[in-house]
C-alpha positions in Angstrom: -4.4 10.5 -11.2 -7.7 11.6 -12.6 -6.4 15.2 -13.0 -7.6 15.2 -16.6 -11.2 15.6 -15.6 -10.9 18.3 -12.9 -13.3 21.1 -13.4 -16.3 18.7 -13.2 -16.5 18.2 -17.0 -19.0 15.7 -18.4 -17.1 12.7 -19.8 -17.0 12.4 -23.6 -18.9 9.7 -25.4 -17.1 6.4 -25.6 -15.7 4.9 -28.8 -16.5 1.2 -29.1 -16.7 -1.4 -31.8 -18.5 -3.9 -29.5 -22.2 -3.7 -30.2 -22.8 -5.5 -26.8 -21.2 -2.5 -25.1 -22.5 0.5 -26.9 -22.4 3.7 -24.9 -25.0 3.5 -22.2 -26.2 7.0 -23.1 -28.6 5.2 -25.4 -30.5 4.1 -22.4 -33.1 6.4 -20.7 -31.5 9.1 -18.6 -30.8 8.1 -15.0 -32.8 9.6 -12.3 -30.8 11.4 -9.6 -33.0 12.2 -6.6 -32.3 13.3 -3.1 -35.4 12.7 -0.9 -35.5 13.9 2.7 -35.7 10.9 4.9 -39.0 10.4 6.7 -38.8 10.0 10.4 -39.6 6.2 10.3 -36.8 5.6 7.7 -34.1 6.7 10.2 -35.0 4.1 12.8 -31.9 2.3 14.1 -29.6 5.0 12.6 -27.7 7.8 14.3 -29.5 11.1 14.5 -27.1 12.5 11.9 -25.9 10.7 8.8 -22.4 10.8 10.1 -21.3 7.6 11.9 -20.4 9.9 14.8 -18.7 7.2 16.8 -18.5 7.3 20.6 -15.4 7.0 22.6 -12.9 4.1 22.3 -14.3 2.3 25.3 -17.8 2.4 23.8 -16.5 1.1 20.5 -14.6 -1.8 22.1 -17.7 -2.7 24.1 -19.7 -2.9 20.9 -17.0 -5.0 19.2 -16.8 -7.3 22.2 -20.6 -7.7 22.2 -20.7 -8.3 18.5 -18.1 -11.1 18.7 -19.7 -12.8 21.8 -20.8 -16.0 20.0 -17.4 -16.4 18.3 -15.7 -15.7 21.6 -17.8 -18.4 23.3 -16.7 -20.9 20.5 -13.0 -20.0 20.6 -11.7 -18.3 23.7 -14.1 -19.9 26.1 -13.5 -23.2 24.4 -9.8 -22.9 25.1 -10.6 -22.2 28.7 -12.6 -25.3 29.0 -9.9 -27.4 27.3 -7.2 -26.3 29.8 -9.3 -26.3 32.9 -7.7 -28.7 35.4 -4.8 -29.5 33.1 -1.3 -29.5 34.6 0.7 -29.7 31.4 0.5 -29.3 27.7 0.6 -32.8 26.3 -0.2 -34.3 22.9 -3.8 -34.9 23.7 -4.4 -31.2 24.7 -2.7 -30.0 21.5 -4.9 -32.4 19.4 -8.0 -31.1 21.1 -6.9 -27.5 20.6 -6.4 -28.1 16.8 -9.9 -29.6 16.6 -11.3 -26.5 18.4 -9.6 -24.1 16.0 -11.1 -26.0 13.0 -14.6 -26.0 14.6 -14.3 -22.2 15.0 -13.8 -22.0 11.2 -10.3 -20.7 11.2 -9.6 -23.1 8.2 -6.8 -25.6 7.8 -4.1 -23.2 6.7 -4.6 -20.7 9.6 -5.1 -23.6 12.1 -1.8 -25.2 11.0 0.1 -22.0 11.3 -1.2 -21.3 14.8 -0.6 -24.8 15.9 2.9 -24.7 14.6 3.6 -21.6 16.5 2.2 -23.0 19.8 4.0 -26.4 19.3 7.3 -24.7 18.7 7.0 -22.8 21.9 6.2 -26.0 23.8 9.2 -27.7 22.2 11.5 -24.9 23.2 10.0 -25.0 26.7 8.8 -21.4 26.3 5.3 -22.6 26.9 4.6 -25.1 29.7 1.6 -23.7 31.6 -1.7 -24.7 29.9 -3.2 -21.4 31.2 -0.8 -19.5 29.0 -2.1 -21.1 25.8 -4.5 -18.2 25.3 -1.7 -15.7 25.1 0.2 -17.8 22.7 -2.9 -18.2 20.5 -3.6 -14.5 20.5 -0.1 -13.8 19.3 -0.3 -16.4 16.6 -3.7 -15.0 15.4 -2.3 -11.5 15.3 0.6 -12.6 13.1 -2.0 -13.9 10.6 -4.3 -10.8 10.7 -1.8 -7.9 10.7 -0.7 -8.3 7.1 -4.3 -7.9 5.9 -5.0 -4.6 7.8 -5.0 -1.8 5.3 -7.5 1.1 5.4 -8.7 3.0 2.4 -10.4 6.4 2.2 -11.5 8.6 -0.7 -9.2 11.5 -1.7 -10.4 15.0 -1.9 -10.8 16.5 -5.4 -11.0 13.2 -7.3 -13.9 11.1 -8.3 -13.2 7.5 -7.3 -15.4 4.4 -7.8 -15.8 1.7 -5.2 -17.5 -1.3 -7.0 -19.3 -3.6 -4.5 -19.7 -7.3 -5.4 -21.0 -10.3 -3.6 -23.8 -12.9 -3.5 -27.4 -12.1 -2.5 -27.9 -12.1 1.2 -24.3 -11.2 2.2 -25.3 -7.7 3.3 -24.0 -5.9 0.3 -26.6 -3.1 0.1 -26.6 -2.5 3.9 -22.8 -2.3 3.8 -23.0 0.3 1.0 -25.4 2.4 3.0 -23.2 2.3 6.1 -20.1 3.2 4.0 -22.0 6.1 2.5 -22.9 7.4 5.9 -19.3 7.0 7.1 -17.7 8.8 4.2 -20.3 11.5 4.1 -19.7 12.1 7.8 -16.0 12.5 7.0 -16.8 15.3 4.6 -16.7 13.5 1.3 -19.2 14.0 -1.5 -20.8 10.6 -2.0 -23.1 9.2 -4.7 -24.7 5.8 -5.0 -25.3 3.8 -8.2 -28.2 1.3 -8.1 -26.6 -1.2 -10.4 -28.3 -4.2 -9.0 -31.1 -4.2 -11.5 -31.6 -8.0 -11.4 -32.9 -8.7 -7.9 -36.5 -7.6 -7.1 -36.6 -4.5 -4.9 -32.8 -4.1 -4.9 -33.0 -0.6 -6.4 -35.7 0.4 -3.9 -33.6 -0.9 -1.0 -30.6 1.2 -2.0 -32.8 4.2 -2.5 -34.2 3.7 1.0 -30.6 3.8 2.3 -29.9 6.9 0.3 -32.9 8.6 2.0 -31.9 7.4 5.4 -28.3 8.8 5.1 -29.2 11.7 2.8 -27.0 10.6 -0.1 -28.3 10.8 -3.7 -28.9 7.6 -5.7 -28.6 7.2 -9.5 -31.1 4.7 -10.7 -32.9 3.6 -13.9 -36.0 1.5 -14.5 -36.4 -2.1 -13.5 -34.4 -4.4 -15.7 -32.0 -1.7 -17.0 -28.5 -2.6 -18.0 -26.3 -2.5 -14.9 -23.3 -1.0 -16.8 -25.6 1.7 -18.2 -26.7 2.7 -14.7 -23.1 2.9 -13.4 -22.0 4.8 -16.5 -24.6 7.4 -15.9 -23.8 7.5 -12.2 -20.1 8.1 -12.9 -21.0 11.0 -15.2 -23.2 12.4 -12.5 -20.5 12.0 -9.8 -18.0 13.9 -11.9 -20.5 16.6 -12.8 -21.4 17.1 -9.1 -17.7 16.9 -8.0 -18.4 13.9 -5.7 -15.3 12.2 -4.4 -16.7 8.7 -4.2 -19.2 6.7 -6.2 -20.3 3.5 -4.5 -21.6 1.2 -7.2 -23.9 -1.6 -6.3 -23.9 -4.6 -8.6 -26.2 -7.6 -8.9 -25.8 -10.3 -6.3 -24.8 -13.6 -7.9 -23.5 -17.0 -7.1 -19.8 -17.1 -7.7 -20.3 -20.4 -9.6 -22.5 -18.7 -12.3 -20.0 -17.9 -15.0 -22.3 -16.0 -17.3 -23.4 -13.7 -14.5 -19.8 -13.1 -13.5 -19.3 -11.9 -17.0 -21.6 -9.0 -16.4 -19.3 -7.8 -13.6 -16.4 -7.8 -16.0 -18.6 -5.7 -18.4 -19.2 -3.1 -15.7 -15.4 -2.9 -15.2 -14.8 -2.5 -19.0 -17.4 0.3 -19.3 -15.9 2.2 -16.4 -12.4 1.8 -17.8 -13.4 3.4 -21.1 -14.5 6.5 -19.1 -11.4 6.4 -16.9 -8.6 3.8 -17.2 -8.1 3.9 -13.4 -11.8 3.1 -12.6 -13.0 1.3 -10.6 -10.3 2.3 -8.1 -11.6 -0.2 -5.6 -13.5 -3.5 -6.0 -14.8 -4.8 -2.7 -16.3 -8.2 -1.9 -18.9 -8.4 0.9 -18.9 -11.8 2.7 -21.3 -13.2 5.2 -19.3 -14.6 8.1 -22.0 -17.2 8.6 -21.2 -19.0 5.4 -18.0 -20.2 7.0 -15.5 -21.9 4.7 -17.7 -21.3 1.7 -16.6 -17.6 2.0 -13.2 -18.7 0.8 -14.6 -20.2 -2.4 -16.6 -17.0 -3.0 -13.6 -14.8 -2.5 -11.4 -16.8 -4.8 -13.9 -16.8 -7.7 -14.7 -13.1 -7.4 -11.0 -12.3 -7.2 -10.3 -14.3 -10.3 -13.2 -12.6 -12.2 -12.8 -8.9 -11.2 -9.6 -8.5 -9.2 -10.6 -7.7 -5.6 -8.9 -4.9 -3.7 -10.7 -5.3 -0.5 -13.1 -7.5 1.6 -15.8 -6.6 4.0 -16.9 -9.4 6.4 -20.4 -8.9 7.7 -22.8 -10.5 10.3 -20.1 -11.5 12.8 -22.6 -10.7 15.5 -24.9 -13.5 14.3 -22.4 -16.4 14.1 -19.9 -18.4 16.1 -17.8 -18.7 12.9 -15.8 -15.5 13.5 -12.6 -17.6 12.9 -13.4 -17.2 9.2 -11.7 -13.8 9.3 -8.5 -15.6 10.0 -9.2 -18.2 7.3 -9.7 -15.4 4.7 -6.7 -13.5 5.9 -4.5 -16.5 5.6 -5.8 -17.8 2.3 -5.9 -14.6 0.2 -3.5 -11.6 -0.2 -6.4 -9.1 -0.1 -6.9 -6.4 2.6 -9.8 -6.8 5.0 -11.3 -3.3 4.9 -14.3 -3.6 7.3 -16.0 -6.0 9.6 -19.7 -5.9 10.6 -20.6 -6.6 14.2 -24.1 -5.3 14.5 -26.9 -3.5 12.7 -26.0 0.1 13.5 -24.0 2.3 11.2 -21.2 2.4 13.8 -21.1 -1.4 13.8 -19.4 -1.5 10.4 -15.9 -1.2 11.8 -12.6 -0.5 10.0 -10.7 -3.8 10.5 -8.2 -3.4 13.3 -6.5 -6.7 14.0 -5.4 -5.8 17.6 -8.9 -4.6 18.6 -10.5 -7.7 16.9 -8.2 -10.1 18.8 -8.7 -8.3 22.1 -12.4 -8.5 21.7 -12.3 -12.1 20.6 -10.4 -13.1 23.7 -11.8 -10.6 26.1 -12.9 -11.6 29.6 -16.6 -12.3 30.1 -17.0 -9.5 32.5 -15.8 -5.9 32.4 
């Protein structure tokens, strides 16, 4: 795939009969700039642009810490329910179901987990209330495992990761962290400042570019988003970059006319390369709870999602939304965010996630 443009050739002008989608080369040329990051701009980031992760124990500790509020809601809640109980009765199961719903696991995931637990009780495989936690862990893993699928750029090809999501979900920050990660893995990375609608969005992405030393393609305020991303793709191919991360305007999933702009970006990229964008990732704020499902469904219908990043798990007790999303949608969960550091955007690992969610309070 994409072998036809090897050799870093500039893409030909597009043929189009749609005046609303004339080739973006008619717009002012994009500015591609790499500015050395000032010392203050690197605050809170690793000394190097690579995510240079510590050992596994350190990573687990960070994940456990980031999920502390969700663990208090779910795992500690289960402990409180079974404290002093001698048997698993109907009342305990009813309280357990209510607890799972309060933790934002959603109806579908809750019902699946409760069915698994109830079946074990019926078969007398589960009688000790203290063993409920182990049964819940196993049921949760069964839901999460099918959604674990990592993606990484390939050497020698220019691939586009188009990022979508509503304002405030952490989209631009996620882009910066992904850029740092992939650059640290040795890939050529370029960013496209396609969020030309929100005030200061371009500047925010440029600041991230400076912090992680990744070039950003941008145009003036109010420029056409598809034009910016067109120019960025041409620049990525000319530079031999393996991955172009394209920011897009944050928008409510209920605003149909704005969603049409995302479809336009996809059409423009497809005219340059039928395979582009290779990835379309939605960034969801875990704190939005069940509304995250509505967002995901609408974005998936509009642009065909290939991945989901769930952010801000460290700031909410609604970590169960990860299970709700995994159960409701056949879309891989690529990354989860459990803190502000670059290393806190973690590739989604169901086993590590569940272990951290049900970890002991000490140790």
